[in-house]
C-alpha positions in Angstrom: -4.7 -36.3 -16.0 -2.2 -34.8 -13.8 1.4 -33.5 -14.6 2.5 -36.6 -14.1 0.2 -38.8 -16.2 0.9 -36.3 -19.0 4.7 -37.2 -18.8 3.7 -40.7 -18.8 2.0 -41.1 -22.4 3.5 -41.8 -25.0 3.8 -40.2 -28.5 2.3 -43.9 -30.1 -0.2 -43.9 -27.5 -1.2 -40.8 -28.1 -1.6 -41.0 -31.8 -3.2 -43.9 -31.5 -5.9 -41.9 -29.1 -6.4 -39.0 -31.5 -7.1 -41.6 -34.3 -9.5 -43.7 -32.5 -11.4 -40.6 -31.5 -11.2 -38.7 -35.0 -12.8 -42.3 -36.4 -15.3 -41.6 -33.7 -15.6 -38.2 -34.2 -16.1 -38.6 -37.7 -18.8 -41.7 -37.4 -21.0 -40.0 -35.5 -21.5 -36.5 -37.4 -22.1 -38.7 -40.6 -24.8 -40.3 -37.9 -26.4 -37.2 -36.9 -28.4 -36.2 -39.6 -27.6 -32.5 -39.2 -28.0 -30.8 -42.6 -25.1 -29.1 -41.8 -23.1 -31.7 -40.7 -24.0 -33.7 -43.8 -23.2 -30.9 -46.1 -19.9 -30.7 -44.6 -19.0 -34.2 -44.8 -20.2 -34.8 -48.1 -17.0 -35.2 -50.0 -15.1 -36.9 -47.2 -13.5 -40.5 -47.8 -12.7 -42.5 -45.4 -11.0 -41.4 -41.9 -8.6 -44.3 -40.5 -5.9 -42.4 -38.5 -5.3 -39.0 -37.0 -3.0 -37.9 -40.6 -6.6 -38.3 -41.9 -7.2 -34.8 -40.7 -5.7 -32.8 -43.8 -9.0 -34.4 -45.6 -11.2 -32.8 -43.8 -13.2 -28.9 -44.9 -12.0 -26.0 -42.9 -14.5 -24.4 -41.0 -14.7 -20.2 -40.4 -16.1 -18.4 -38.0 -18.7 -16.8 -40.3 -20.4 -20.5 -40.0 -21.5 -20.3 -36.4 -23.1 -17.2 -37.6 -24.6 -18.4 -40.7 -26.0 -21.7 -38.8 -27.2 -19.4 -35.3 -28.0 -20.3 -32.7 -27.8 -24.0 -32.8 -27.7 -25.6 -36.7 -24.1 -26.6 -35.9 -25.4 -28.8 -33.1 -24.6 -32.9 -33.2 -26.8 -33.4 -30.1 -30.8 -33.0 -29.4 -30.9 -29.8 -27.5 -32.5 -31.5 -24.5 -28.9 -33.4 -24.3 -27.1 -29.5 -23.7 -26.8 -28.4 -20.2 -24.6 -25.5 -20.7 -24.6 -22.6 -23.4 -21.5 -19.8 -23.7 -21.4 -16.7 -26.5 -18.8 -14.8 -27.6 -19.5 -11.1 -29.0 -20.6 -11.0 -32.6 -21.0 -8.4 -35.5 -24.6 -6.5 -36.1 -25.6 -7.8 -32.2 -25.6 -11.7 -33.4 -23.3 -13.2 -30.7 -21.2 -16.8 -31.8 -23.1 -19.7 -29.9 -21.2 -22.8 -28.2 -22.9 -25.6 -26.6 -22.2 -27.9 -24.0 -23.0 -31.4 -23.3 -22.0 -32.3 -19.4 -19.2 -34.9 -20.7 -18.1 -31.4 -22.5 -18.3 -29.4 -19.2 -16.1 -32.3 -17.7 -13.7 -31.6 -20.1 -13.8 -28.2 -19.8 -13.4 -28.4 -17.0 -10.3 -31.1 -16.7 -8.4 -28.8 -19.1 -8.7 -25.8 -17.0 -7.7 -27.8 -14.0 -4.2 -29.4 -16.4 -3.9 -25.5 -17.2 -3.5 -24.3 -13.5 -1.8 -27.3 -12.6 0.7 -26.3 -14.9 0.9 -22.9 -13.9 1.6 -23.6 -10.2 -1.8 -24.3 -8.0 -2.2 -26.9 -6.3 -5.4 -28.7 -3.9 -4.4 -26.5 -1.4 -4.6 -23.4 -3.7 -6.7 -20.1 -3.4 -7.5 -18.8 -6.5 -8.8 -15.4 -7.1 -10.3 -15.8 -11.0 -11.4 -12.2 -12.2 -11.9 -13.0 -15.5 -15.8 -12.2 -16.8 -18.1 -14.6 -15.9 -21.2 -14.9 -17.6 -22.0 -15.4 -20.8 -18.3 -15.6 -22.1 -16.5 -18.8 -21.3 -12.9 -17.4 -19.3 -14.4 -16.9 -15.8 -16.6 -20.1 -15.2 -13.7 -22.3 -17.3 -10.9 -21.0 -15.2 -13.8 -21.5 -12.1 -14.5 -24.8 -12.5 -10.8 -26.0 -13.3 -10.1 -24.3 -9.5 -12.9 -26.9 -8.5 -12.0 -29.4 -10.3 -8.0 -29.6 -8.7 -9.8 -29.6 -5.6 -8.6 -25.6 -5.1 -10.7 -22.8 -3.5 -12.5 -20.7 -6.1 -12.7 -17.0 -5.4 -15.1 -15.9 -8.0 -14.4 -12.3 -8.2 -15.2 -11.6 -12.2 -13.7 -8.7 -13.9 -14.3 -4.4 -12.4 -14.0 -3.2 -8.8 -10.1 -3.1 -8.7 -10.1 -1.3 -5.6 -12.2 -4.4 -3.9 -10.1 -7.1 -5.4 -7.1 -6.2 -4.2 -8.9 -6.2 -0.4 -9.8 -9.2 -1.2 -6.6 -10.4 -2.6 -5.1 -9.1 0.8 -7.8 -10.7 3.3 -8.3 -14.2 1.4 -4.6 -14.8 1.0 -4.9 -16.1 -2.7 -1.6 -17.6 -4.1 -3.2 -17.3 -7.4 -4.5 -14.8 -10.0 -6.7 -15.8 -13.1 -6.9 -13.2 -15.0 -6.6 -11.0 -18.4 -2.6 -9.8 -18.6 -4.2 -5.8 -18.8 -6.1 -6.8 -15.9 -3.2 -8.6 -13.9 -1.0 -5.1 -14.3 -4.1 -3.0 -13.3 -4.6 -4.8 -10.0 -0.6 -4.5 -9.2 -0.9 -0.7 -9.8 -3.9 -0.7 -7.4 -2.7 -3.3 -4.8 0.6 -0.7 -4.9 -1.3 2.7 -4.8 -3.4 1.4 -1.7 0.1 0.0 0.3 -1.4 -3.7 -0.1 1.4 -5.5 -1.8 3.1 -6.7 1.3 0.0 -8.3 2.4 -1.2 -10.0 -0.7 0.5 -13.3 -0.9 0.5 -14.1 -5.0 3.0 -16.4 -5.9 1.5 -17.5 -9.6 -0.9 -16.3 -12.4 -2.3 -17.7 -15.2 -3.1 -14.9 -17.8 -4.7 -14.6 -21.2 -7.8 -13.9 -23.5 -5.6 -11.1 -25.4 -2.0 -11.4 -26.9 0.6 -10.5 -24.5 4.2 -10.2 -24.8 7.1 -11.0 -23.1 7.8 -7.6 -22.6 4.1 -7.2 -20.4 5.0 -10.4 -18.9 8.2 -9.2 -16.9 6.3 -6.1 -16.1 3.8 -7.9 -14.4 6.1 -9.6 -12.9 8.2 -7.2 -11.3 4.7 -5.1 -10.3 3.8 -8.0 -7.8 7.1 -8.5 -6.4 9.2 -10.4 -8.3 8.3 -13.6 -7.1 5.3 -13.8 -8.5 5.4 -16.7 -11.5 3.1 -15.5 -14.7 2.0 -18.2 -17.4 -0.3 -17.8 -20.4 -3.2 -20.1 -21.5 -4.6 -19.6 -25.1 -8.1 -21.3 -26.4 -10.9 -19.9 -28.0 -15.0 -20.3 -27.7 -15.5 -21.9 -30.7 -13.1 -24.5 -29.9 -14.0 -25.0 -26.1 -12.6 -21.6 -24.1 -9.7 -21.3 -22.1 -7.3 -24.3 -21.9 -6.8 -25.6 -24.8 -3.3 -24.6 -24.5 -1.2 -23.6 -21.5 1.8 -22.7 -20.3 4.1 -24.6 -17.6 6.5 -23.1 -15.3 8.8 -25.1 -15.0 9.5 -24.8 -19.2 7.9 -21.2 -19.4 8.1 -20.0 -23.4 5.3 -22.1 -24.7 2.0 -23.4 -24.8 1.5 -27.2 -24.2 -1.3 -28.3 -26.1 -3.9 -30.8 -24.5 -3.8 -32.8 -27.7 -6.1 -35.4 -26.5 -8.4 -33.3 -26.8 -7.6 -30.5 -29.9 -5.6 -31.7 -32.6 -3.1 -28.5 -33.9 -1.8 -27.7 -37.3 -0.4 -24.8 -38.5 -0.7 -23.9 -42.2 -0.1 -21.1 -44.3 -2.9 -18.7 -44.1 -2.8 -17.8 -47.5 -2.1 -21.5 -49.2 -3.7 -23.9 -46.5 -0.8 -25.7 -46.6 1.3 -27.1 -43.8 3.8 -24.8 -43.0 7.8 -25.9 -42.7 8.9 -27.2 -39.1 9.2 -24.1 -36.4 7.7 -21.7 -39.3 5.3 -19.3 -39.0 1.4 -19.8 -40.1 -2.0 -20.2 -38.6 -3.1 -22.4 -36.1 -6.1 -24.7 -36.7 -7.7 -26.6 -34.5 -9.6 -29.8 -34.6 -11.7 -30.9 -31.3 -11.6 -34.7 -31.1 -13.4 -35.0 -27.9 -16.8 -32.4 -28.0 -20.0 -33.7 -27.8 -22.6 -31.3 -28.8 -20.9 -28.6 -30.9 -18.3 -30.5 -32.5 -15.1 -28.3 -34.4 -13.3 -29.6 -37.5 -10.2 -27.6 -38.6 -10.9 -24.6 -37.2 -8.9 -21.5 -38.6 -8.3 -19.5 -35.7 -6.9 -16.4 -37.6 -4.1 -16.8 -35.0 -0.7 -16.7 -36.1 1.7 -18.9 -33.8 4.6 -21.9 -34.6 5.2 -25.3 -33.3 7.9 -25.5 -30.7 11.1 -28.2 -30.2 9.2 -31.2 -28.6 12.5 -32.1 -25.8 10.9 -30.3 -23.1 9.4 -32.8 -20.4 5.8 -33.8 -21.9 4.7 -35.4 -24.8 2.5 -32.8 -25.7 3.3 -30.1 -28.6 3.9 -26.8 -27.8 2.6 -23.7 -29.8 5.2 -20.0 -29.9 3.4 -17.4 -28.2 0.8 -15.8 -30.4 2.5 -13.4 -32.8 -0.9 -11.4 -33.5 -4.4 -12.5 -35.8 -3.4 -13.1 -39.4 -6.5 -10.1 -39.4 -4.9 -7.9 -37.1 -1.5 -7.0 -39.2 -2.0 -2.8 -39.9 -1.2 -2.4 -43.7 0.7 1.7 -42.9 2.0 3.2 -45.9 2.8 0.1 -47.9 4.5 -1.8 -44.7 2.7 -4.6 -43.0 3.2 -4.1 -39.1 1.8 -7.1 -36.3 0.6 -4.8 -33.5 2.8 -7.1 -31.5 5.9 -5.9 -33.3 5.1 -2.2 -31.5 4.1 -3.7 -28.2 7.5 -5.5 -28.0 9.6 -2.4 -27.9 7.4 -0.3 -25.8 7.9 -3.3 -23.8 11.1 -4.1 -23.3 11.5 0.2 -21.9 12.7 0.5 -18.1 11.2 3.8 -18.1 7.6 2.8 -19.2 4.5 1.9 -17.0 3.6 -1.1 -19.6 -0.1 0.9 -20.3 -0.1 2.0 -24.1 -2.0 2.6 -26.8 -1.5 2.0 -30.5 -3.6 4.7 -32.9 -3.9 4.7 -36.2 -4.3 8.1 -38.3 -5.7 7.6 -41.3 -7.3 11.3 -41.6 -4.4 12.3 -43.9 -3.1 11.1 -47.6 -0.8 9.1 -45.7 -1.4 7.1 -42.4 0.4 8.0 -39.7 1.1 5.6 -36.6 1.4 7.0 -33.0 2.2 5.5 -30.0 0.5 6.9 -26.3 2.8 5.3 -23.6 2.9 6.2 -20.2 6.1 7.0 -17.8 6.8 4.7 -14.8 7.0 7.1 -12.5 6.7 10.6 -12.2 10.5 11.2 -11.0 11.3 10.2 -15.0 9.9 13.6 -16.2 12.4 15.1 -16.9 13.4 13.1 -19.5 10.4 12.6 -21.9 11.9 13.5 -24.5 15.0 11.7 -24.4 12.5 8.6 -23.7 10.4 9.6 -26.9 13.2 9.8 -29.0 15.0 6.5 -28.2 11.7 4.7 -28.5 10.8 6.2 -31.9 14.8 5.4 -33.1 14.0 1.9 -31.6 10.3 1.9 -34.0 12.1 2.8 -36.6 14.9 -0.1 -36.7 13.0 -2.5 -36.1 9.9 -2.0 -38.2 11.4 0.2 -40.9 7.9 2.4 -39.8 8.5 6.1 -38.3 6.3 5.7 -35.2 5.3 9.0 -33.3 6.0 8.5 -29.8 3.6 10.0 -26.9 5.1 10.2 -23.3 2.2 10.8 -20.8 2.5 10.9 -17.0 1.1 7.5 -14.8 -2.2 7.2 -15.4 -2.0 9.2 -18.8 -3.5 5.8 -20.7 -6.7 4.8 -19.7 -7.6 0.9 -17.9 -10.3 -0.9 -19.0 -11.4 -2.8 -15.7 -13.4 -5.2 -17.4 -13.0 -7.7 -20.4 -9.9 -8.3 -23.2 -7.8 -4.8 -23.6 -8.2 -3.0 -26.4 -4.8 -1.7 -27.6 -5.4 -0.5 -30.8 -7.4 2.3 -32.3 -7.7 3.8 -35.7 -8.6 7.9 -35.9 -10.9 8.9 -39.1 -12.2 12.4 -37.3 -10.9 14.8 -35.0 -12.1 12.7 -32.2 -9.2 10.9 -29.7 -10.1 7.1 -30.9 -8.4 6.4 -26.9 -10.6 8.7 -25.0 
């Protein structure tokens, strides 16, 4: 489904499509003969319309681990053509399985995401997400191919080699985490390759990022670069659950023909008022191998007004995770609130770390940042003082700001960037 086809879909047709998909899904799960699904649906009544999704029980991540490796399957293992996994505690990952039809949907929603970001069948897309068991690299890769474009499967690491490929192959699109997109831009500048690189757009996700970081990335690539957000979870399908449209930035289009969204109060599990923040809950309408009903993502967002040109609802940029909230001296703080202040400062590079020091009687918070360039070093104390004042005004919490020289905050070349660290001993947790 291209952008034009999405625009032509009416709300009524979408609701009818969702209702049919939900009825068929529940009927199939009841017939599968799985102990997991028999128990899960034991108290569920008749399902007629998509609105009946609220009568279904929630699913939480612990269920994936409790049923490891294949207890949540709704098809025979012989029908599974691919397995992905996300990192887990105690060495036990979260396993997710796909039929051939699931793989086709995975490619389709990523092709849509790429098209919304600016890709065309003539595009060359540098895919710098990790390949392998994680869903990011292969998800975007097959999306590129489904679109008819050219994929460069660069994966993560080795930024010097990657910026050389960007220059030599003439990629117009970059698929990478926001932190890695910024790192590549820094390396391209250091290697004097920015003038040879022809990137026009990027699609970035897998880690929370703010509008401030978007501006840092776009500036780092020269100003003509458009950075778009993409959202997904391995438990649902991987990247491609929702994506930002370059023509209507500021929210992510949820592909509701495949994934039904709700936003609920994380404590009461009741729907929030229109436009209010809450926890995103997702139901897979078309997943065959491992469907998920009312999955509590833990991600905090809100629905945005739907008058932007497409029939699918949009969610706001993620505000954080319900379980990421920091409680410091009785004050509730989301790391995103600190990030927003740090990334708005024109004197900083965009690289930062937040350290919560738990060693004393009262917790202390440090924001470790770095200068955009050395010529700003004489104003180091001024910059630190300004940021401390802004943070106090914004979050009502004293934050110590450590302003370091360019390169003073360690980079992460592979995987999701870690921004928040806890200090419980003498060692520096950042490194």
